[in-house]
OpenMM code with the backbone's topology and positions (N, CA, C; nanometers):
from openmm import Vec3, app, unit

residues = "MET LEU LYS LEU ARG GLY ARG ARG ILE ALA ALA PRO ILE ALA VAL PHE ALA PHE ALA VAL ALA LEU ALA VAL PRO ALA GLU ALA SER SER PRO THR VAL LYS PHE GLY GLY ARG THR SER GLN CYS PRO ALA SER ALA GLY ARG CYS ALA GLN VAL ALA PHE LEU VAL LYS LYS ASP MET THR LYS VAL THR ARG PHE ALA ILE GLU TYR ALA ALA THR CYS GLN SER ASP PRO SER ASN PRO ILE LEU ASP GLY VAL GLY THR THR THR LEU PRO ILE SER GLN ILE GLY ARG SER TYR GLY PHE SER ALA GLN GLY THR TYR ASP LEU ASP PRO ASP ASP LYS GLY ASP ALA ARG HIS ALA THR VAL ASP PHE THR ALA LYS VAL GLY ARG HIS GLY LYS ALA LYS GLY THR PHE LYS ALA THR ILE ASN VAL VAL ASN PRO ALA GLY GLN THR VAL ASP THR CYS SER THR GLY THR THR PRO VAL THR TRP THR ALA LYS ALA HIS HIS SER".split()
positions = [
    Vec3(-10.3685, -3.2903, 3.3322),
    Vec3(-10.4888, -3.2661, 3.2574),
    Vec3(-10.4854, -3.1232, 3.2041),
    Vec3(-10.5271, -3.1029, 3.0827),
    Vec3(-10.5286, -2.9709, 3.0219),
    Vec3(-10.6468, -2.8908, 3.0715),
    Vec3(-10.6297, -2.7628, 3.0861),
    Vec3(-10.7406, -2.6728, 3.1156),
    Vec3(-10.7827, -2.6135, 2.9824),
    Vec3(-10.8988, -2.6542, 2.9326),
    Vec3(-10.9464, -2.6085, 2.8037),
    Vec3(-11.0292, -2.4822, 2.8205),
    Vec3(-11.0339, -2.4017, 2.7165),
    Vec3(-11.1084, -2.2776, 2.7214),
    Vec3(-11.2371, -2.2918, 2.6422),
    Vec3(-11.3426, -2.2237, 2.6845),
    Vec3(-11.4655, -2.2266, 2.6075),
    Vec3(-11.5768, -2.1535, 2.6777),
    Vec3(-11.6788, -2.1214, 2.6033),
    Vec3(-11.7966, -2.0600, 2.6610),
    Vec3(-11.9145, -2.0920, 2.5728),
    Vec3(-12.0323, -2.0730, 2.6252),
    Vec3(-12.1536, -2.1025, 2.5498),
    Vec3(-12.1635, -2.0108, 2.4293),
    Vec3(-12.2064, -2.0656, 2.3191),
    Vec3(-12.2223, -1.9907, 2.1963),
    Vec3(-12.3678, -2.0016, 2.1558),
    Vec3(-12.4345, -1.8871, 2.1409),
    Vec3(-12.5770, -1.8875, 2.1102),
    Vec3(-12.6033, -1.9444, 1.9721),
    Vec3(-12.7211, -2.0032, 1.9548),
    Vec3(-12.7602, -2.0609, 1.8260),
    Vec3(-12.7976, -1.9492, 1.7310),
    Vec3(-12.7700, -1.9560, 1.6032),
    Vec3(-12.6833, -2.0588, 1.5477),
    Vec3(-12.5390, -2.0380, 1.5912),
    Vec3(-12.4648, -2.1440, 1.5910),
    Vec3(-12.3256, -2.1361, 1.6356),
    Vec3(-12.2547, -2.0337, 1.5480),
    Vec3(-12.1973, -1.9337, 1.6105),
    Vec3(-12.1279, -1.8288, 1.5360),
    Vec3(-11.9881, -1.8157, 1.5925),
    Vec3(-11.8988, -1.8986, 1.5499),
    Vec3(-11.7651, -1.9000, 1.6067),
    Vec3(-11.6698, -1.8233, 1.5158),
    Vec3(-11.6805, -1.6912, 1.5254),
    Vec3(-11.5853, -1.6101, 1.4515),
    Vec3(-11.4476, -1.6257, 1.5131),
    Vec3(-11.4426, -1.6743, 1.6369),
    Vec3(-11.3144, -1.6985, 1.7029),
    Vec3(-11.2311, -1.7993, 1.6253),
    Vec3(-11.2977, -1.8888, 1.5510),
    Vec3(-11.2227, -1.9849, 1.4692),
    Vec3(-11.1347, -1.9098, 1.3710),
    Vec3(-11.1939, -1.8167, 1.3006),
    Vec3(-11.1175, -1.7428, 1.2000),
    Vec3(-11.0135, -1.6530, 1.2657),
    Vec3(-11.0502, -1.5878, 1.3754),
    Vec3(-10.9578, -1.4976, 1.4425),
    Vec3(-10.8462, -1.5749, 1.5118),
    Vec3(-10.8823, -1.6768, 1.5896),
    Vec3(-10.7823, -1.7514, 1.6652),
    Vec3(-10.6875, -1.8288, 1.5760),
    Vec3(-10.7358, -1.8676, 1.4587),
    Vec3(-10.6529, -1.9484, 1.3704),
    Vec3(-10.6030, -1.8716, 1.2486),
    Vec3(-10.6101, -1.7387, 1.2568),
    Vec3(-10.5631, -1.6581, 1.1448),
    Vec3(-10.4144, -1.6815, 1.1229),
    Vec3(-10.3796, -1.7067, 0.9997),
    Vec3(-10.2407, -1.7319, 0.9634),
    Vec3(-10.1999, -1.6272, 0.8608),
    Vec3(-10.0836, -1.5655, 0.8764),
    Vec3(-10.0393, -1.4708, 0.7753),
    Vec3(-10.0342, -1.5375, 0.6381),
    Vec3(-10.0647, -1.4632, 0.5355),
    Vec3(-10.0679, -1.5180, 0.4002),
    Vec3(-9.9287, -1.5192, 0.3380),
    Vec3(-9.8291, -1.5500, 0.4179),
    Vec3(-9.6925, -1.5579, 0.3687),
    Vec3(-9.6594, -1.7015, 0.3313),
    Vec3(-9.5800, -1.7181, 0.2295),
    Vec3(-9.5393, -1.8524, 0.1889),
    Vec3(-9.4490, -1.9157, 0.2943),
    Vec3(-9.3850, -1.8333, 0.3761),
    Vec3(-9.2915, -1.8866, 0.4752),
    Vec3(-9.3569, -1.9086, 0.6117),
    Vec3(-9.4887, -1.9125, 0.6181),
    Vec3(-9.5570, -1.9335, 0.7448),
    Vec3(-9.5102, -2.0648, 0.8079),
    Vec3(-9.4777, -2.0625, 0.9386),
    Vec3(-9.4273, -2.1833, 1.0036),
    Vec3(-9.5367, -2.2842, 1.0404),
    Vec3(-9.6617, -2.2551, 1.0081),
    Vec3(-9.7713, -2.3456, 1.0434),
    Vec3(-9.8562, -2.3803, 0.9216),
    Vec3(-9.9301, -2.4898, 0.9352),
    Vec3(-10.0270, -2.5316, 0.8339),
    Vec3(-10.1636, -2.5266, 0.8997),
    Vec3(-10.2583, -2.4625, 0.8331),
    Vec3(-10.3940, -2.4475, 0.8851),
    Vec3(-10.4819, -2.5603, 0.8316),
    Vec3(-10.5536, -2.6279, 0.9217),
    Vec3(-10.6494, -2.7309, 0.8852),
    Vec3(-10.7893, -2.6822, 0.9200),
    Vec3(-10.8855, -2.7145, 0.8368),
    Vec3(-11.0243, -2.6801, 0.8648),
    Vec3(-11.1161, -2.7884, 0.8131),
    Vec3(-11.2279, -2.8067, 0.8822),
    Vec3(-11.3235, -2.9079, 0.8396),
    Vec3(-11.4502, -2.9018, 0.9206),
    Vec3(-11.5206, -3.0154, 0.9243),
    Vec3(-11.6471, -3.0184, 0.9968),
    Vec3(-11.6625, -3.1500, 1.0717),
    Vec3(-11.7561, -3.1473, 1.1647),
    Vec3(-11.7829, -3.2659, 1.2450),
    Vec3(-11.9050, -3.3386, 1.1899),
    Vec3(-11.9345, -3.4537, 1.2482),
    Vec3(-12.0525, -3.5308, 1.2091),
    Vec3(-12.1800, -3.4750, 1.2713),
    Vec3(-12.1686, -3.3740, 1.3569),
    Vec3(-12.2865, -3.3130, 1.4176),
    Vec3(-12.3372, -3.1986, 1.3314),
    Vec3(-12.4644, -3.2056, 1.2953),
    Vec3(-12.5272, -3.1009, 1.2154),
    Vec3(-12.6603, -3.0640, 1.2808),
    Vec3(-12.6575, -2.9939, 1.3967),
    Vec3(-12.7820, -2.9634, 1.4667),
    Vec3(-12.8737, -2.8731, 1.3853),
    Vec3(-13.0012, -2.9097, 1.3815),
    Vec3(-13.0995, -2.8325, 1.3048),
    Vec3(-13.1053, -2.6881, 1.3538),
    Vec3(-13.0899, -2.6674, 1.4841),
    Vec3(-13.0984, -2.5319, 1.5395),
    Vec3(-12.9827, -2.4433, 1.4942),
    Vec3(-12.8724, -2.5031, 1.4505),
    Vec3(-12.7575, -2.4250, 1.4036),
    Vec3(-12.7644, -2.3980, 1.2544),
    Vec3(-12.8348, -2.4828, 1.1811),
    Vec3(-12.8462, -2.4631, 1.0372),
    Vec3(-12.7227, -2.5031, 0.9580),
    Vec3(-12.6283, -2.5678, 1.0210),
    Vec3(-12.5064, -2.6132, 0.9539),
    Vec3(-12.4351, -2.7119, 1.0436),
    Vec3(-12.3334, -2.7769, 0.9898),
    Vec3(-12.2540, -2.8706, 1.0694),
    Vec3(-12.1522, -2.7937, 1.1538),
    Vec3(-12.1191, -2.8511, 1.2677),
    Vec3(-12.0183, -2.7906, 1.3539),
    Vec3(-11.8823, -2.7960, 1.2843),
    Vec3(-11.7951, -2.7027, 1.3200),
    Vec3(-11.6652, -2.6902, 1.2542),
    Vec3(-11.5510, -2.7298, 1.3463),
    Vec3(-11.4395, -2.7664, 1.2847),
    Vec3(-11.3152, -2.7939, 1.3550),
    Vec3(-11.2028, -2.7234, 1.2793),
    Vec3(-11.1055, -2.6698, 1.3529),
    Vec3(-10.9918, -2.6036, 1.2894),
    Vec3(-10.8709, -2.6150, 1.3811),
    Vec3(-10.7542, -2.6250, 1.3210),
    Vec3(-10.6325, -2.6287, 1.4014),
    Vec3(-10.5122, -2.5882, 1.3189),
    Vec3(-10.4063, -2.5481, 1.3896),
    Vec3(-10.2785, -2.5109, 1.3299),
    Vec3(-10.1731, -2.6100, 1.3751),
    Vec3(-10.0928, -2.6577, 1.2805),
    Vec3(-9.9848, -2.7521, 1.3096),
    Vec3(-9.8542, -2.6900, 1.2593),
    Vec3(-9.7489, -2.7004, 1.3390),
    Vec3(-9.6189, -2.6552, 1.2908),
    Vec3(-9.5818, -2.7384, 1.1681),
    Vec3(-9.5193, -2.6754, 1.0707),
    Vec3(-9.4825, -2.7455, 0.9469),
    Vec3(-9.3932, -2.8665, 0.9720),
    Vec3(-9.3133, -2.8620, 1.0772),
    Vec3(-9.2260, -2.9769, 1.1063),
    Vec3(-9.2995, -3.0872, 1.1835),
    Vec3(-9.4297, -3.0710, 1.2032),
    Vec3(-9.5169, -3.1704, 1.2677),
    Vec3(-9.4741, -3.2036, 1.4101),
    Vec3(-9.4208, -3.1051, 1.4835),
    Vec3(-9.3797, -3.1304, 1.6213),
    Vec3(-9.4874, -3.0944, 1.7228),
    Vec3(-9.5793, -3.0032, 1.6868),
    Vec3(-9.6863, -2.9691, 1.7800),
    Vec3(-9.8017, -2.8980, 1.7106),
    Vec3(-9.9171, -2.9057, 1.7755),
    Vec3(-10.0351, -2.8298, 1.7354),
    Vec3(-10.0280, -2.6998, 1.8145),
    Vec3(-10.0350, -2.5865, 1.7463),
    Vec3(-10.0264, -2.4594, 1.8177),
    Vec3(-10.1634, -2.4086, 1.8614),
    Vec3(-10.2694, -2.4481, 1.7918),
    Vec3(-10.4070, -2.4143, 1.8316),
    Vec3(-10.5005, -2.5217, 1.7791),
    Vec3(-10.6060, -2.5510, 1.8585),
    Vec3(-10.7089, -2.6464, 1.8181),
    Vec3(-10.8417, -2.5932, 1.8688),
    Vec3(-10.9453, -2.5953, 1.7839),
    Vec3(-11.0789, -2.5492, 1.8237),
    Vec3(-11.1837, -2.6358, 1.7554),
    Vec3(-11.2917, -2.6642, 1.8290),
    Vec3(-11.3991, -2.7468, 1.7751),
    Vec3(-11.5328, -2.6995, 1.8326),
    Vec3(-11.6358, -2.7023, 1.7506),
    Vec3(-11.7722, -2.6723, 1.7935),
    Vec3(-11.8448, -2.8043, 1.8170),
    Vec3(-11.9456, -2.8012, 1.9039),
    Vec3(-12.0225, -2.9228, 1.9280),
    Vec3(-12.1606, -2.8910, 1.9839),
    Vec3(-12.2478, -2.9906, 1.9803),
    Vec3(-12.3816, -2.9828, 2.0390),
    Vec3(-12.3930, -3.0924, 2.1435),
    Vec3(-12.4380, -3.0561, 2.2637),
    Vec3(-12.4570, -3.1524, 2.3722),
    Vec3(-12.6061, -3.1603, 2.4044),
    Vec3(-12.6638, -3.2783, 2.3914),
    Vec3(-12.8067, -3.3000, 2.4173),
    Vec3(-12.8276, -3.3235, 2.5666),
    Vec3(-12.9236, -3.2516, 2.6243),
    Vec3(-12.9514, -3.2606, 2.7675),
    Vec3(-13.0642, -3.3599, 2.7952),
    Vec3(-13.0541, -3.4281, 2.9084),
    Vec3(-13.1569, -3.5237, 2.9471),
    Vec3(-13.2899, -3.4542, 2.9742),
    Vec3(-13.2860, -3.3331, 3.0310),
    Vec3(-13.4091, -3.2638, 3.0681),
    Vec3(-13.4860, -3.2094, 2.9479),
    Vec3(-13.4162, -3.1751, 2.8398),
    Vec3(-13.4819, -3.1188, 2.7214),
    Vec3(-13.3996, -3.1527, 2.5971),
    Vec3(-13.4159, -3.2757, 2.5445),
    Vec3(-13.3360, -3.3180, 2.4284),
    Vec3(-13.3560, -3.2317, 2.3034),
    Vec3(-13.4659, -3.1572, 2.2955),
    Vec3(-13.4916, -3.0754, 2.1770),
    Vec3(-13.4159, -2.9424, 2.1797),
    Vec3(-13.3479, -2.9119, 2.2906),
    Vec3(-13.2787, -2.7843, 2.3047),
    Vec3(-13.1331, -2.8083, 2.3471),
    Vec3(-13.0463, -2.8501, 2.2532),
    Vec3(-12.9070, -2.8823, 2.2905),
    Vec3(-12.8263, -2.7575, 2.3257),
    Vec3(-12.7215, -2.7793, 2.4018),
    Vec3(-12.6246, -2.6730, 2.4279),
    Vec3(-12.5294, -2.6716, 2.3086),
    Vec3(-12.5166, -2.5572, 2.2439),
    Vec3(-12.4234, -2.5406, 2.1324),
    Vec3(-12.3025, -2.4669, 2.1877),
    Vec3(-12.1855, -2.5267, 2.1742),
    Vec3(-12.0667, -2.4686, 2.2353),
    Vec3(-11.9447, -2.4926, 2.1480),
    Vec3(-11.8360, -2.4321, 2.1846),
    Vec3(-11.7084, -2.4528, 2.1183),
    Vec3(-11.5990, -2.4489, 2.2222),
    Vec3(-11.4933, -2.5227, 2.1990),
    Vec3(-11.3828, -2.5271, 2.2937),
    Vec3(-11.2517, -2.5268, 2.2156),
    Vec3(-11.1501, -2.4696, 2.2763),
    Vec3(-11.0203, -2.4665, 2.2105),
    Vec3(-10.9081, -2.4806, 2.3103),
    Vec3(-10.7921, -2.5135, 2.2600),
    Vec3(-10.6738, -2.5251, 2.3440),
    Vec3(-10.5503, -2.4916, 2.2601),
    Vec3(-10.4392, -2.4772, 2.3257),
    Vec3(-10.3145, -2.4448, 2.2558),
    Vec3(-10.2045, -2.5416, 2.2964),
    Vec3(-10.1018, -2.5481, 2.2141),
    Vec3(-9.9779, -2.6215, 2.2381),
    Vec3(-9.9986, -2.7663, 2.2811),
    Vec3(-10.0283, -2.8493, 2.1831),
    Vec3(-10.0411, -2.9934, 2.2059),
    Vec3(-9.9264, -3.0647, 2.1347),
    Vec3(-9.8594, -3.1554, 2.2033),
    Vec3(-9.7524, -3.2311, 2.1370),
    Vec3(-9.8104, -3.3302, 2.0362),
    Vec3(-9.7326, -3.3603, 1.9342),
    Vec3(-9.7719, -3.4567, 1.8314),
    Vec3(-9.6779, -3.5758, 1.8388),
    Vec3(-9.7342, -3.6945, 1.8196),
    Vec3(-9.6543, -3.8169, 1.8148),
    Vec3(-9.6610, -3.8752, 1.6743),
    Vec3(-9.5513, -3.9328, 1.6288),
    Vec3(-9.5540, -4.0008, 1.5007),
    Vec3(-9.6090, -4.1412, 1.5220),
    Vec3(-9.7060, -4.1785, 1.4379),
    Vec3(-9.7698, -4.3100, 1.4449),
    Vec3(-9.7547, -4.3714, 1.3065),
    Vec3(-9.6533, -4.4522, 1.2881),
    Vec3(-9.6264, -4.5070, 1.1549),
    Vec3(-9.5923, -4.3942, 1.0597),
    Vec3(-9.6706, -4.3836, 0.9502),
    Vec3(-9.6477, -4.2765, 0.8527),
    Vec3(-9.7385, -4.1568, 0.8755),
    Vec3(-9.8138, -4.1565, 0.9854),
    Vec3(-9.9036, -4.0465, 1.0204),
    Vec3(-9.8600, -3.9852, 1.1530),
    Vec3(-9.9355, -3.8851, 1.1962),
    Vec3(-9.9095, -3.8160, 1.3220),
    Vec3(-10.0385, -3.8113, 1.4020),
    Vec3(-10.0267, -3.8047, 1.5332),
    Vec3(-10.1463, -3.8015, 1.6160),
    Vec3(-10.1303, -3.7097, 1.7355),
    Vec3(-10.2433, -3.6591, 1.7843),
    Vec3(-10.2449, -3.5822, 1.9082),
    Vec3(-10.3789, -3.6042, 1.9763),
    Vec3(-10.3813, -3.5803, 2.1073),
    Vec3(-10.5047, -3.5966, 2.1835),
    Vec3(-10.4984, -3.5091, 2.3071),
    Vec3(-10.6133, -3.4882, 2.3682),
    Vec3(-10.6196, -3.4118, 2.4933),
    Vec3(-10.7491, -3.4444, 2.5652),
    Vec3(-10.7443, -3.4304, 2.6951),
    Vec3(-10.8610, -3.4424, 2.7795),
    Vec3(-10.8571, -3.3229, 2.8732),
    Vec3(-10.9735, -3.2772, 2.9157),
    Vec3(-10.9732, -3.1646, 3.0077),
    Vec3(-11.1122, -3.1260, 3.0522),
    Vec3(-11.1155, -3.0202, 3.1311),
    Vec3(-11.2413, -2.9673, 3.1821),
    Vec3(-11.2438, -2.8161, 3.1615),
    Vec3(-11.3622, -2.7617, 3.1553),
    Vec3(-11.3784, -2.6164, 3.1523),
    Vec3(-11.5197, -2.5826, 3.1963),
    Vec3(-11.5420, -2.4577, 3.2334),
    Vec3(-11.6736, -2.4110, 3.2763),
    Vec3(-11.7364, -2.3261, 3.1677),
    Vec3(-11.8629, -2.3532, 3.1401),
    Vec3(-11.9406, -2.2710, 3.0482),
    Vec3(-12.0020, -2.1578, 3.1298),
    Vec3(-12.0586, -2.0595, 3.0616),
    Vec3(-12.1338, -1.9563, 3.1315),
    Vec3(-12.2536, -2.0222, 3.1990),
    Vec3(-12.3018, -1.9661, 3.3122),
    Vec3(-12.4203, -2.0234, 3.3770),
    Vec3(-12.5411, -2.0205, 3.2825),
    Vec3(-12.6360, -2.1117, 3.3060),
    Vec3(-12.7565, -2.1130, 3.2233),
    Vec3(-12.8530, -2.0025, 3.2682),
    Vec3(-12.9714, -1.9962, 3.2059),
    Vec3(-13.0689, -1.8899, 3.2345),
    Vec3(-13.1199, -1.8932, 3.3784),
    Vec3(-13.1105, -2.0075, 3.4445),
    Vec3(-13.1556, -2.0211, 3.5836),
    Vec3(-13.0445, -1.9887, 3.6831),
    Vec3(-12.9238, -1.9632, 3.6328),
    Vec3(-12.8103, -1.9366, 3.7198),
    Vec3(-12.7349, -2.0618, 3.7612),
    Vec3(-12.7706, -2.1766, 3.7014),
    Vec3(-12.7010, -2.3016, 3.7332),
    Vec3(-12.5656, -2.3052, 3.6629),
    Vec3(-12.4663, -2.3553, 3.7340),
    Vec3(-12.3315, -2.3679, 3.6782),
    Vec3(-12.3284, -2.4856, 3.5814),
    Vec3(-12.2398, -2.4775, 3.4818),
    Vec3(-12.2252, -2.5856, 3.3840),
    Vec3(-12.0773, -2.6180, 3.3698),
    Vec3(-12.0443, -2.7440, 3.4002),
    Vec3(-11.9058, -2.7903, 3.3988),
    Vec3(-11.8900, -2.8969, 3.2897),
    Vec3(-11.7986, -2.8734, 3.1967),
    Vec3(-11.7783, -2.9658, 3.0848),
    Vec3(-11.6508, -3.0471, 3.1020),
    Vec3(-11.6594, -3.1733, 3.0618),
    Vec3(-11.5437, -3.2618, 3.0517),
    Vec3(-11.5354, -3.3028, 2.9053),
    Vec3(-11.4183, -3.2845, 2.8441),
    Vec3(-11.4031, -3.3146, 2.7014),
    Vec3(-11.2835, -3.4052, 2.6770),
    Vec3(-11.2884, -3.4741, 2.5624),
    Vec3(-11.1833, -3.5673, 2.5232),
    Vec3(-11.1787, -3.5673, 2.3706),
    Vec3(-11.0608, -3.5452, 2.3132),
    Vec3(-11.0518, -3.5536, 2.1677),
    Vec3(-10.9226, -3.6194, 2.1240),
    Vec3(-10.9288, -3.6780, 2.0041),
    Vec3(-10.8129, -3.7421, 1.9429),
    Vec3(-10.8052, -3.6986, 1.7970),
    Vec3(-10.6867, -3.7086, 1.7398),
    Vec3(-10.6690, -3.6722, 1.5998),
    Vec3(-10.5580, -3.7538, 1.5365),
    Vec3(-10.5741, -3.7792, 1.4089),
    Vec3(-10.4705, -3.8435, 1.3285),
    Vec3(-10.4536, -3.7569, 1.2036),
    Vec3(-10.3299, -3.7167, 1.1767),
    Vec3(-10.2996, -3.6294, 1.0633),
    Vec3(-10.2127, -3.7062, 0.9659),
    Vec3(-10.2583, -3.7179, 0.8418),
    Vec3(-10.1833, -3.7885, 0.7392),
    Vec3(-10.0818, -3.6983, 0.6721),
    Vec3(-9.9916, -3.7584, 0.6006),
    Vec3(-9.8860, -3.6830, 0.5320),
    Vec3(-9.9367, -3.6020, 0.4134),
    Vec3(-10.0553, -3.6324, 0.3647),
    Vec3(-10.1063, -3.5635, 0.2457),
    Vec3(-10.2099, -3.4571, 0.2789),
    Vec3(-10.2056, -3.4032, 0.4009),
    Vec3(-10.2908, -3.2909, 0.4362),
    Vec3(-10.4330, -3.3256, 0.4734),
    Vec3(-10.4587, -3.4487, 0.5124),
    Vec3(-10.5919, -3.4868, 0.5579),
    Vec3(-10.5841, -3.5296, 0.7031),
    Vec3(-10.6874, -3.4942, 0.7792),
    Vec3(-10.6909, -3.5283, 0.9207),
    Vec3(-10.8299, -3.5789, 0.9583),
    Vec3(-10.8351, -3.6609, 1.0626),
    Vec3(-10.9632, -3.7081, 1.1145),
    Vec3(-10.9476, -3.7310, 1.2638),
    Vec3(-11.0616, -3.7331, 1.3322),
    Vec3(-11.0535, -3.7530, 1.4756),
    Vec3(-11.1887, -3.7754, 1.5389),
    Vec3(-11.1864, -3.7805, 1.6705),
    Vec3(-11.3082, -3.7983, 1.7487),
    Vec3(-11.3135, -3.6934, 1.8588),
    Vec3(-11.4351, -3.6693, 1.9088),
    Vec3(-11.4559, -3.5723, 2.0151),
    Vec3(-11.5747, -3.6174, 2.0978),
    Vec3(-11.5647, -3.6031, 2.2294),
    Vec3(-11.6808, -3.6270, 2.3142),
    Vec3(-11.6793, -3.5277, 2.4293),
    Vec3(-11.8001, -3.4916, 2.4725),
    Vec3(-11.8148, -3.3961, 2.5819),
    Vec3(-11.9328, -3.4356, 2.6691),
    Vec3(-11.9180, -3.4103, 2.7986),
    Vec3(-12.0266, -3.4268, 2.8941),
    Vec3(-12.0321, -3.2988, 2.9766),
    Vec3(-12.1518, -3.2435, 2.9903),
    Vec3(-12.1713, -3.1212, 3.0685),
    Vec3(-12.2624, -3.1532, 3.1859),
    Vec3(-12.2143, -3.1276, 3.3064),
    Vec3(-12.2972, -3.1432, 3.4260),
    Vec3(-12.3511, -3.0063, 3.4652),
    Vec3(-12.4828, -2.9973, 3.4794),
    Vec3(-12.5489, -2.8735, 3.5207),
    Vec3(-12.5739, -2.8853, 3.6711),
    Vec3(-12.5200, -2.7891, 3.7474),
    Vec3(-12.5229, -2.7954, 3.8933),
    Vec3(-12.5932, -2.6714, 3.9481),
    Vec3(-12.6928, -2.6929, 4.0357),
    Vec3(-12.7664, -2.5799, 4.0932),
    Vec3(-12.6831, -2.5137, 4.2035),
    Vec3(-12.7289, -2.3964, 4.2533),
    Vec3(-12.6521, -2.3266, 4.3578),
    Vec3(-12.6305, -2.4084, 4.4852),
    Vec3(-12.7166, -2.5087, 4.5102),
    Vec3(-12.6998, -2.5940, 4.6289),
    Vec3(-12.5937, -2.7020, 4.6061),
    Vec3(-12.5379, -2.7092, 4.4837),
    Vec3(-12.4338, -2.8063, 4.4531),
    Vec3(-12.4847, -2.9395, 4.4024),
    Vec3(-12.6150, -2.9490, 4.3724),
    Vec3(-12.6729, -3.0730, 4.3222),
    Vec3(-12.6734, -3.0740, 4.1697),
    Vec3(-12.6370, -3.1869, 4.1098),
    Vec3(-12.6450, -3.2017, 3.9648),
    Vec3(-12.7913, -3.2145, 3.9270),
    Vec3(-12.8388, -3.1199, 3.8431),
    Vec3(-12.9805, -3.1171, 3.8053),
    Vec3(-13.0024, -3.1615, 3.6608),
    Vec3(-12.8945, -3.1743, 3.5828),
    Vec3(-12.9068, -3.2199, 3.4450),
    Vec3(-12.7691, -3.2641, 3.3960),
    Vec3(-12.7699, -3.3530, 3.2979),
    Vec3(-12.6475, -3.3959, 3.2317),
    Vec3(-12.6713, -3.3865, 3.0817),
    Vec3(-12.5754, -3.3279, 3.0121),
    Vec3(-12.5845, -3.3101, 2.8677),
    Vec3(-12.4594, -3.3732, 2.8064),
    Vec3(-12.4739, -3.4356, 2.6894),
    Vec3(-12.3556, -3.4975, 2.6291),
    Vec3(-12.3668, -3.5012, 2.4772),
    Vec3(-12.2530, -3.5290, 2.4167),
    Vec3(-12.2481, -3.5455, 2.2714),
    Vec3(-12.2922, -3.6850, 2.2307),
    Vec3(-12.3218, -3.7710, 2.3283),
    Vec3(-12.3705, -3.9056, 2.2998),
    Vec3(-12.2738, -4.0124, 2.3455),
    Vec3(-12.3201, -4.1369, 2.3402),
    Vec3(-12.2355, -4.2482, 2.3833),
    Vec3(-12.1281, -4.2812, 2.2801),
    Vec3(-12.1542, -4.2514, 2.1538),
    Vec3(-12.0557, -4.2700, 2.0471),
    Vec3(-11.9866, -4.1360, 2.0231),
    Vec3(-11.8531, -4.1320, 2.0214),
    Vec3(-11.7856, -4.0036, 1.9984),
    Vec3(-11.8242, -3.9401, 1.8647),
    Vec3(-11.8265, -3.8079, 1.8627),
    Vec3(-11.8480, -3.7310, 1.7402),
    Vec3(-11.7231, -3.7497, 1.6541),
    Vec3(-11.7404, -3.7702, 1.5247),
    Vec3(-11.6255, -3.7805, 1.4347),
    Vec3(-11.6086, -3.6482, 1.3593),
    Vec3(-11.4875, -3.6223, 1.3147),
    Vec3(-11.4617, -3.5029, 1.2354),
    Vec3(-11.3539, -3.5309, 1.1320),
    Vec3(-11.3567, -3.4529, 1.0258),
    Vec3(-11.2542, -3.4587, 0.9223),
    Vec3(-11.2111, -3.3165, 0.8885),
    Vec3(-11.0866, -3.3005, 0.8482),
    Vec3(-11.0343, -3.1703, 0.8099),
    Vec3(-10.9257, -3.1898, 0.7052),
    Vec3(-10.8988, -3.0827, 0.6325),
    Vec3(-10.7890, -3.0882, 0.5369),
    Vec3(-10.7068, -2.9608, 0.5449),
    Vec3(-10.5836, -2.9700, 0.5024),
    Vec3(-10.4922, -2.8563, 0.5074),
    Vec3(-10.5345, -2.7526, 0.4046),
    Vec3(-10.5253, -2.6259, 0.4453),
    Vec3(-10.5550, -2.5139, 0.3561),
    Vec3(-10.4267, -2.4338, 0.3392),
    Vec3(-10.3796, -2.4273, 0.2176),
    Vec3(-10.2571, -2.3531, 0.1897),
    Vec3(-10.2942, -2.2201, 0.1282),
    Vec3(-10.2390, -2.1119, 0.1845),
    Vec3(-10.2698, -1.9775, 0.1332),
    Vec3(-10.1820, -1.9421, 0.0167),
] * unit.nanometer
topology = app.Topology()
chain = topology.addChain("A")
for resn in residues:
    res = topology.addResidue(resn, chain)
    for name in ("N", "CA", "C"):
        topology.addAtom(name, app.Element.getBySymbol(name[0]), res)
């Protein structure tokens, strides 16, 4: 299982890490292709749709970085979702017919909430990358909020249906 990285991001979602983590030199000989796009989640509190970005080696052998933003609705207060982002590095790619695919599952810890309760996230994502620079995928997350006594006091998720996303290659 992959250990994914992430932390809570205050509303509106401000993931400058996307641009920094996925910065690619503006050289024509860059060994990677940068993809960027958005998800189907557009939380009102963020004022925009969540973003997805990743780098793929030009030879389509691996993803060198992947990052996605998301909103998880909590059972205790559905009007106040957790806005977060998660990323990972070095994912293998498989050829699927004339396209390519990658996926990952993992866990990570968010910063504690305002009450000091721990928040543990489980995430799962998939992707399919076409030969013409278009990609699409799914993402789902569940966050368990646990009090200091070790009891789960809330559960937050992206929903029963996975979040969808689309991205396209950006050539500098």
